[in-house]
N, C-alpha and C positions, 0 to 999 in steps of 0.2 A: 242131293239128299245124302250121299255117302259122307260128305263133310260133317253133316249133323250127326250121323251115326258114329263116325269115327271119334267125335269129340263129345259124346254124350255125358261123360263124367264131368266135363266142364260146366254142365248145367246144374249139377247137384252140389249142395254145399258140402264142405269138408266136415268130418266128424267134429272137429273143434268148432267150426263155424256153426254147426247145428247146436252144440252145447251152449255157445254164447247166445244164440237165438232163443234157446230155452230159458236162459238166465234173464234175458230181456222180457220175454213173455211172462215169466214168474213175477218180475218187478211190476209190470203193468197190471197183472191180475191182483197182486197183493195191494198195490196202491189204490186201485179202484175199489177193492173189497173192503179194506179196513183203514186205508190212509195212515199207516203207522208213522209216516214221516211227519205227521201233524200232531202226534200224540206225545205226551210227556212220559218219561220213564215210569213204569208201574205195571200193575196187572189189570187186565180187562176181561170181561166175559160177554159173549154174544149169546142171547137166548132167543130161539125161534120155536115154532110149534112142533117141530119134528122130535123134540125131546133130547136132541144131542147138542148140549151146550158146548161152545168153543171158548177156549181161553187163549188170549194173546198176551204175552208179557214183553214189554219193551224193556230189555235188560240194560242196555247201554246206548247212549246217544253220543256220537262224535260228530265233528263238522261235516263229514261226507259219508258216514256209515251208521247203520243201526244194527244192533244185535237183538234178535227176537227169538221167542219160543212160541210155537203154535201147537196146540194140543186140544183134544177133546177133554171134557170135564169128567173123566172117569179114569180109574186106575186098572191096569192089567193085573189080574189076580196072581199070575205066575211071577211077574217081575217086580211088582210093586211100583212100577213107573207109569206115568200117563201114557196112553197108547191110543191111536198113533200120535207121535210127537216128533216135531222137527225143529232143529236149531237152525235159524236163518240169519243171513247177513244181507242187508240191503245197502247197495252203493248208490246214494242219492245223486251223486254227480254223474256217474256213468249209466244210471237207470238200468241196473241189473240187480237181481236178487238170486242168491244161491242157497240151497239146502246144504248146510255144512255137515249135518249129522241127523239121521233118523234113528229113533230108538226102537228097534224091534226086540229089545230085551238084552241086546249085547252091544258093547262099544265097538267103534269102527275097527280098532286093531284086532279085536276078537273075530270080527267078520272077515277081514282081509289078511290077517297075519301081520307080523312086525315089520316086514320089508317087502310089501307087495310090488310087483312090476307096475310100471306106469300105465300099461294097457288095462290092468285090473282096476286101478284107481279110477281111470277115465271111465270105464264101463260102469263102475259103482256110482260115480257122479251122475252119469246119464240116467241110471235107474232112480236115484234119489230125487233128482230134479224133475224127471218125468212124473214120478209119483206126486211131487209137490204141485205141479201144474194141474194134474187131474183132480187132486184134492181141493185146490183153490176153486176150480171150476165147479165142483160138486157143492162146496160151501155156498157159493153164489146162487146156485140153482135151488138150494134149500132155504134161501132167504137171508142168510147172514150178510151183514153189511156194516158200514160205519154207523148207520142209524140204529142197529140193534146192539151196538157195543157200549157197555157201561163200565166205568172205572170201578174197580173193587177198592174197598178201604185198605189203606196201608196197615200192615200188621208187623209187629216186631218179632223177629225170629229168635 
């Protein structure tokens, strides 16, 4: 029994391993929810009965990555930006998805400073991707899915 107690940290994933597991979980939640890897670039909207429409924009498609933006269909009165909003990257070959940036009204460098220590960046990535995981779970519980997703007409800017 003492061998187990002496080596209890070996049973826990490292913080980096935990973050990579969170990225994998986010990929599978996102793939199951909206299947963006099957969508053409463009803007999509999911409408369900709760009144909180969701927008998904497939911004860029590359051979092994997708650049996405996920947001609700309303704008924060203080910032003028969609809120909550997350900029995402899906790696279709590695089956991981990460939140690159969440828009709480400020840009990442304003939140962390110009040269943040690695530990600070790591903790911020954990928070952003933990938020994404919970948000994707909530959206699924509310009934959002690939079946509720409709492509919006392309508009010239």
